[in-house]
TORMAR-466870 format. One line per field, with one value per residue (C-alpha): residue number from 1; residue in three letters; x, y, z. Coordinates in nm, 3 decimals, m for minus. Layout:
# residues N
i = (NUM, ...)
aa = (ala, ...)
px = (X, ...)
py = (Y, ...)
pz = (Z, ...)
# end
This chain:
# residues 363
i = (1, 2, 3, 4, 5, 6, 7, 8, 9, 10, 11, 12, 13, 14, 15, 16, 17, 18, 19, 20, 21, 22, 23, 24, 25, 26, 27, 28, 29, 30, 31, 32, 33, 34, 35, 36, 37, 38, 39, 40, 41, 42, 43, 44, 45, 46, 47, 48, 49, 50, 51, 52, 53, 54, 55, 56, 57, 58, 59, 60, 61, 62, 63, 64, 65, 66, 67, 68, 69, 70, 71, 72, 73, 74, 75, 76, 77, 78, 79, 80, 81, 82, 83, 84, 85, 86, 87, 88, 89, 90, 91, 92, 93, 94, 95, 96, 97, 98, 99, 100, 101, 102, 103, 104, 105, 106, 107, 108, 109, 110, 111, 112, 113, 114, 115, 116, 117, 118, 119, 120, 121, 122, 123, 124, 125, 126, 127, 128, 129, 130, 131, 132, 133, 134, 135, 136, 137, 138, 139, 140, 141, 142, 143, 144, 145, 146, 147, 148, 149, 150, 151, 152, 153, 154, 155, 156, 157, 158, 159, 160, 161, 162, 163, 164, 165, 166, 167, 168, 169, 170, 171, 172, 173, 174, 175, 176, 177, 178, 179, 180, 181, 182, 183, 184, 185, 186, 187, 188, 189, 190, 191, 192, 193, 194, 195, 196, 197, 198, 199, 200, 201, 202, 203, 204, 205, 206, 207, 208, 209, 210, 211, 212, 213, 214, 215, 216, 217, 218, 219, 220, 221, 222, 223, 224, 225, 226, 227, 228, 229, 230, 231, 232, 233, 234, 235, 236, 237, 238, 239, 240, 241, 242, 243, 244, 245, 246, 247, 248, 249, 250, 251, 252, 253, 254, 255, 256, 257, 258, 259, 260, 261, 262, 263, 264, 265, 266, 267, 268, 269, 270, 271, 272, 273, 274, 275, 276, 277, 278, 279, 280, 281, 282, 283, 284, 285, 286, 287, 288, 289, 290, 291, 292, 293, 294, 295, 296, 297, 298, 299, 300, 301, 302, 303, 304, 305, 306, 307, 308, 309, 310, 311, 312, 313, 314, 315, 316, 317, 318, 319, 320, 321, 322, 323, 324, 325, 326, 327, 328, 329, 330, 331, 332, 333, 334, 335, 336, 337, 338, 339, 340, 341, 342, 343, 344, 345, 346, 347, 348, 349, 350, 351, 352, 353, 354, 355, 356, 357, 358, 359, 360, 361, 362, 363)
aa = (met, ser, glu, gln, thr, arg, ala, pro, ala, asp, val, pro, pro, val, gly, thr, asp, ser, gly, thr, ala, thr, gly, pro, asp, ala, ser, ala, glu, gln, leu, pro, gly, arg, gly, ala, arg, leu, thr, glu, ala, leu, phe, lys, phe, gln, ser, leu, phe, gly, leu, val, leu, val, phe, val, ala, ala, val, ala, phe, ser, pro, ser, arg, gly, gly, glu, leu, val, phe, leu, asp, ser, gln, asn, leu, phe, asn, val, val, arg, ser, ile, ser, glu, ile, gly, ile, leu, ala, val, gly, met, thr, leu, val, ile, leu, ile, gly, gly, ile, asp, leu, ser, val, gly, ser, val, leu, gly, leu, ala, ser, val, gly, ala, ala, thr, leu, leu, met, asn, asn, asp, val, gly, val, ala, val, met, ala, ala, ala, val, leu, ala, ile, gly, leu, gly, phe, gly, leu, leu, gln, gly, phe, ala, ser, ala, arg, phe, gly, ile, gln, ala, phe, ile, val, thr, leu, ala, gly, met, gln, ile, ala, arg, gly, leu, ala, arg, ile, trp, ser, gly, gly, gln, gly, ile, ser, ile, thr, tyr, gly, asp, gly, pro, gly, gln, ala, pro, val, leu, phe, ser, leu, leu, gly, glu, arg, thr, phe, asn, gly, leu, val, pro, ile, pro, ala, leu, ile, phe, ile, val, ile, ala, ala, leu, ala, val, val, leu, leu, arg, val, ser, ala, phe, ser, arg, his, val, tyr, ala, ile, gly, gly, asn, glu, lys, ala, ala, arg, leu, ser, gly, val, pro, val, thr, arg, val, lys, ile, ile, val, phe, gly, ile, cys, gly, leu, leu, ala, ala, leu, ala, gly, ile, val, his, ala, gly, gln, leu, asn, phe, gly, ala, pro, asn, asp, gly, ala, met, tyr, glu, leu, asp, ala, ile, ala, ala, val, val, ile, gly, gly, thr, ser, leu, met, gly, gly, arg, gly, ser, val, val, gly, thr, val, ala, gly, ala, leu, leu, val, gly, val, leu, arg, asn, ile, leu, ala, leu, asn, asn, ile, asp, ser, asn, ile, gln, leu, leu, ile, ile, gly, leu, val, ile, val, leu, ala, ala, gly, leu, gln, arg, leu, arg, pro, ala, ser, val, ser, ser)
px = (14.683, 14.447, 14.119, 14.134, 13.788, 13.815, 13.493, 13.518, 13.638, 13.302, 13.244, 13.349, 13.049, 12.876, 13.031, 13.391, 13.646, 13.485, 13.386, 13.002, 12.919, 12.704, 12.604, 12.391, 12.647, 12.519, 12.403, 11.992, 12.112, 12.307, 11.974, 11.713, 11.374, 11.057, 11.018, 11.341, 11.260, 10.886, 11.074, 11.351, 11.060, 10.841, 11.111, 11.303, 10.946, 10.792, 10.738, 10.485, 10.347, 10.253, 10.114, 9.879, 9.745, 9.727, 9.534, 9.326, 9.211, 9.150, 8.892, 8.703, 8.699, 8.616, 8.327, 8.032, 7.905, 7.652, 7.662, 8.032, 8.328, 8.513, 8.839, 8.869, 8.745, 9.025, 9.032, 9.109, 9.375, 9.558, 9.553, 9.678, 10.047, 9.976, 9.987, 10.344, 10.495, 10.713, 10.808, 10.860, 11.110, 11.303, 11.251, 11.421, 11.757, 11.692, 11.713, 12.113, 12.230, 12.089, 12.246, 12.587, 12.496, 12.428, 12.154, 12.051, 11.841, 11.852, 11.624, 11.326, 11.475, 11.640, 11.298, 11.171, 11.513, 11.348, 11.052, 11.127, 11.382, 11.136, 10.898, 11.135, 11.296, 10.970, 10.756, 11.051, 11.289, 11.092, 11.305, 11.181, 11.084, 11.410, 11.642, 11.485, 11.435, 11.798, 11.897, 11.702, 11.844, 12.208, 12.137, 11.984, 12.308, 12.554, 12.409, 12.455, 12.752, 12.902, 12.730, 12.909, 13.210, 13.224, 13.117, 13.353, 13.667, 13.667, 13.499, 13.241, 12.925, 12.665, 12.405, 12.576, 12.711, 12.314, 12.170, 12.411, 12.265, 11.909, 11.985, 12.154, 11.890, 11.585, 11.825, 11.890, 11.556, 11.445, 11.699, 11.601, 11.238, 11.283, 11.100, 10.774, 10.601, 10.568, 10.252, 10.306, 10.012, 10.043, 10.036, 10.273, 10.333, 10.621, 10.582, 10.375, 10.495, 10.503, 10.157, 10.399, 10.503, 10.102, 10.135, 10.258, 9.957, 9.764, 9.647, 9.745, 9.615, 9.246, 9.266, 9.345, 9.716, 9.860, 10.190, 10.374, 10.280, 10.399, 10.701, 10.735, 10.702, 10.940, 11.248, 11.170, 11.189, 11.526, 11.669, 11.559, 11.717, 12.046, 12.077, 12.009, 12.292, 12.526, 12.869, 12.765, 12.494, 12.733, 12.991, 12.692, 12.602, 12.952, 13.026, 12.722, 12.776, 13.159, 13.312, 13.670, 13.651, 13.481, 13.796, 14.089, 13.897, 13.926, 13.602, 13.605, 13.456, 13.492, 13.388, 13.080, 12.976, 12.985, 12.790, 12.519, 12.449, 12.464, 12.200, 11.969, 12.031, 11.938, 11.592, 11.540, 11.552, 11.283, 11.088, 11.077, 11.017, 10.701, 10.630, 10.591, 10.406, 10.128, 10.046, 10.131, 10.314, 10.685, 10.789, 11.088, 10.932, 10.776, 10.901, 10.929, 10.984, 10.943, 11.263, 11.146, 10.860, 11.081, 11.349, 11.011, 10.905, 11.282, 11.231, 10.919, 11.017, 11.286, 11.608, 11.871, 11.942, 12.299, 12.331, 12.439, 12.072, 11.748, 11.620, 11.410, 11.115, 11.093, 11.095, 10.817, 10.547, 10.677, 10.555, 10.262, 10.165, 10.185, 10.017, 9.728, 9.699, 9.652, 9.395, 9.138, 9.199, 9.119, 8.790, 8.680, 8.734, 9.017, 9.130, 9.473, 9.657, 9.509, 9.656, 9.987, 9.957, 9.896, 10.132, 10.400, 10.330, 10.384, 10.669, 10.827, 10.641, 10.891, 11.186, 11.099, 11.119, 11.443, 11.574, 11.428, 11.555, 11.834, 12.149, 12.113, 11.816, 11.919, 11.740)
py = (8.673, 8.739, 8.528, 8.307, 8.305, 7.973, 7.755, 7.486, 7.160, 6.934, 6.649, 6.286, 6.193, 5.882, 5.554, 5.687, 5.593, 5.803, 5.572, 5.521, 5.197, 5.207, 4.959, 4.639, 4.479, 4.777, 4.629, 4.679, 4.872, 5.123, 5.187, 5.417, 5.270, 5.416, 5.543, 5.722, 5.879, 5.983, 6.141, 6.325, 6.432, 6.592, 6.738, 6.905, 7.036, 7.128, 7.490, 7.390, 7.122, 7.354, 7.628, 7.360, 7.236, 7.623, 7.692, 7.402, 7.499, 7.834, 7.701, 7.520, 7.756, 8.097, 8.273, 8.259, 8.565, 8.520, 8.119, 8.219, 8.169, 8.456, 8.328, 8.180, 8.494, 8.591, 8.968, 8.836, 8.560, 8.834, 9.125, 8.821, 8.831, 9.216, 9.216, 9.012, 9.175, 9.404, 9.123, 8.883, 9.126, 9.177, 8.788, 8.674, 8.908, 8.802, 8.418, 8.491, 8.636, 8.323, 8.129, 8.258, 8.216, 8.573, 8.773, 9.102, 9.298, 9.645, 9.565, 9.732, 10.040, 10.056, 10.026, 10.336, 10.475, 10.388, 10.541, 10.872, 10.929, 10.804, 11.072, 11.352, 11.312, 11.343, 11.592, 11.838, 11.786, 11.741, 11.504, 11.195, 10.856, 10.718, 10.943, 10.866, 10.529, 10.547, 10.696, 10.521, 10.195, 10.352, 10.434, 10.067, 9.879, 10.107, 10.047, 9.691, 9.709, 9.897, 9.643, 9.328, 9.520, 9.559, 9.217, 9.062, 9.277, 9.307, 8.978, 9.150, 8.948, 8.987, 9.021, 9.289, 9.524, 9.469, 9.584, 9.891, 9.932, 9.930, 10.232, 10.386, 10.370, 10.511, 10.783, 10.915, 10.854, 11.071, 11.355, 11.346, 11.378, 11.644, 11.338, 11.414, 11.177, 11.313, 11.251, 11.189, 11.403, 11.365, 11.595, 11.816, 12.130, 12.152, 11.992, 11.729, 11.399, 11.234, 11.039, 10.763, 10.664, 10.603, 10.304, 10.130, 10.152, 10.011, 9.710, 9.552, 9.216, 9.390, 9.522, 9.203, 9.167, 9.425, 9.629, 9.525, 9.167, 9.148, 9.286, 9.043, 8.753, 8.925, 8.969, 8.572, 8.484, 8.601, 8.468, 8.142, 8.175, 8.293, 7.993, 7.726, 7.833, 8.046, 8.003, 8.269, 8.013, 7.742, 8.027, 8.119, 7.761, 7.688, 7.940, 7.869, 7.483, 7.514, 7.863, 7.774, 7.522, 7.723, 7.969, 7.658, 7.579, 7.940, 8.045, 8.461, 8.437, 8.799, 8.936, 8.699, 8.778, 9.179, 9.156, 8.932, 9.176, 9.448, 9.269, 9.230, 9.648, 9.679, 9.483, 9.647, 9.990, 9.850, 9.741, 10.093, 10.223, 10.010, 10.108, 10.442, 10.405, 10.185, 10.394, 10.741, 10.803, 10.795, 10.834, 10.768, 10.450, 10.293, 9.907, 9.853, 9.500, 9.401, 9.219, 8.999, 8.925, 8.844, 8.597, 8.422, 8.350, 8.250, 7.989, 7.894, 7.841, 7.585, 7.767, 7.688, 7.954, 7.786, 7.871, 7.624, 7.519, 7.648, 7.845, 8.074, 7.848, 7.802, 8.155, 8.247, 7.953, 8.056, 8.419, 8.316, 8.065, 8.365, 8.573, 8.286, 8.210, 8.616, 8.639, 8.408, 8.511, 8.840, 8.705, 8.502, 8.823, 8.656, 8.889, 9.038, 8.929, 8.569, 8.624, 8.705, 8.388, 8.160, 8.293, 8.280, 7.916, 7.835, 7.976, 7.771, 7.433, 7.537, 7.569, 7.255, 7.059, 7.194, 7.057, 6.706, 6.760, 6.483, 6.608, 6.390, 6.596, 6.879, 7.175)
pz = (8.788, 8.498, 8.413, 8.077, 7.866, 7.717, 7.847, 8.108, 8.020, 7.841, 8.048, 7.928, 7.682, 7.765, 7.718, 7.762, 8.037, 8.255, 8.517, 8.429, 8.345, 8.012, 7.733, 7.751, 8.026, 8.264, 8.588, 8.643, 8.956, 8.813, 8.577, 8.702, 8.750, 8.689, 9.024, 9.015, 8.694, 8.841, 9.138, 8.914, 8.677, 8.971, 9.124, 8.787, 8.690, 9.023, 8.966, 8.618, 8.820, 9.129, 8.874, 8.713, 9.084, 9.168, 8.816, 8.876, 9.246, 9.104, 8.841, 9.119, 9.349, 9.076, 9.176, 8.845, 8.671, 8.442, 8.435, 8.333, 8.569, 8.632, 8.685, 8.320, 8.179, 7.920, 8.056, 8.385, 8.280, 8.088, 8.447, 8.623, 8.383, 8.374, 8.772, 8.779, 8.454, 8.676, 8.931, 8.656, 8.501, 8.786, 8.903, 8.534, 8.665, 9.004, 8.845, 8.691, 8.991, 9.229, 8.964, 9.011, 9.417, 9.461, 9.591, 9.481, 9.727, 9.562, 9.306, 9.450, 9.498, 9.178, 9.041, 9.260, 9.112, 8.747, 8.806, 8.932, 8.672, 8.424, 8.543, 8.597, 8.228, 8.063, 8.282, 8.418, 8.138, 7.800, 7.650, 7.405, 7.523, 7.336, 7.576, 7.899, 7.768, 7.702, 8.023, 8.295, 8.151, 8.127, 8.533, 8.613, 8.408, 8.549, 8.944, 8.859, 8.728, 8.990, 9.282, 9.067, 9.069, 9.441, 9.513, 9.243, 9.272, 9.600, 9.760, 9.962, 10.018, 9.711, 10.025, 10.206, 9.867, 9.782, 10.089, 10.090, 9.722, 9.801, 10.053, 9.824, 9.508, 9.783, 9.873, 9.553, 9.432, 9.688, 9.615, 9.266, 9.302, 9.594, 9.839, 9.640, 9.382, 8.998, 8.807, 8.443, 8.206, 7.828, 7.562, 7.315, 7.543, 7.787, 8.105, 7.974, 7.874, 7.485, 7.460, 7.299, 7.681, 7.774, 7.574, 7.849, 8.017, 7.687, 7.550, 7.216, 6.994, 6.977, 7.333, 7.503, 7.618, 7.820, 7.706, 7.998, 7.977, 7.623, 7.747, 8.046, 7.817, 7.546, 7.797, 7.972, 7.573, 7.532, 7.894, 7.803, 7.473, 7.622, 7.936, 7.695, 7.385, 7.515, 7.641, 7.909, 8.047, 8.093, 8.290, 8.521, 8.602, 8.676, 8.898, 9.050, 9.085, 9.195, 9.201, 9.259, 9.022, 8.747, 8.777, 8.762, 8.422, 8.305, 8.365, 8.373, 8.751, 8.809, 8.456, 8.438, 8.798, 8.717, 8.363, 8.544, 8.862, 8.505, 8.334, 8.703, 8.739, 8.372, 8.411, 8.745, 8.555, 8.276, 8.534, 8.671, 8.307, 8.285, 8.630, 8.591, 8.276, 8.396, 8.669, 8.522, 8.867, 8.922, 9.351, 9.529, 9.731, 9.419, 9.452, 9.800, 9.853, 9.528, 9.568, 9.823, 9.593, 9.301, 9.493, 9.639, 9.228, 9.199, 9.482, 9.399, 9.072, 9.176, 9.169, 9.452, 9.664, 9.681, 9.317, 8.969, 8.948, 8.794, 8.531, 8.400, 8.300, 8.609, 8.777, 8.470, 8.622, 8.993, 8.925, 8.725, 9.037, 9.269, 9.018, 8.986, 9.343, 9.418, 9.169, 9.269, 9.687, 9.545, 9.352, 9.661, 9.899, 10.114, 10.391, 10.246, 10.573, 10.502, 10.117, 10.285, 10.467, 10.244, 9.992, 10.264, 10.315, 9.956, 9.961, 10.278, 10.111, 9.766, 10.000, 10.180, 9.849, 9.749, 10.066, 9.935, 9.592, 9.499, 9.417, 9.078, 8.934, 8.711, 8.567)
# end
């Protein structure tokens, strides 16, 4: 049976015969009280409230240097954004996948494959930055599309497909690089990368804003627009909310799923290019465990792992929350093992809040 491309039927507007009492005759019991509205706001914007709380705590516990708070130094704040730029890019793609009720465990390995591809093409194949970027992004896009096709067309769980994809991407990276890391050096001669690529490790706006942070911000902004104004976004949320109902409503479920996984793979490849540009290095083991950090940012951001509810704004807030938390813990010389423990507890707390979230609260 072919899938139709018409959008799902609109929800009846308020005030129609939809069974919802409206207008002056509505009883007081049907109108949400102040407490209910406050609860709804707290859950709807839990990631933003959490970010504010962590930011305030970071200011309170920030060490001082020369009478100035180290945490509030502009360079430090932009370093926070830079430190989460790669994870943030991955998390934007992961948000789309989780919104349709899926998961993608391969993004860290695809990042490693992309970083190896970027380094190899620039250093060993003497290609330009544009050709390299097009090739690597195409690899990430193709990898994601194949995973989406396998999951959507053949009904294999996304967890299994992407778990296999994680192994395949890591293996391809090791084969491509010969199991070795590849250093990137710059110049005009053979065996050297174009100096243009080194800009990924630089800062702009008078040496203040790191280029990777700027890329992350642009990608997040584009994703926010996509999920707010496009028919595609309505299909994504509909599939995550109830896939069977979405299919019966005419949503092209298979096509949307494939596209979502393709976008996720594309963004993972972009994160790999950024990674290679920041470190001037590409290695097959790059990106290990990054998929868990990306999922953590999405969960802390309030996106439901069941699908159908969440936002990119929440994910950005979640990624920033983790970045701020790690930064202030590092500034206070907290043991790295304790840092892992604290961040793990934050993830559990965020997941627990989702369990308490009223069903009526929208994203």
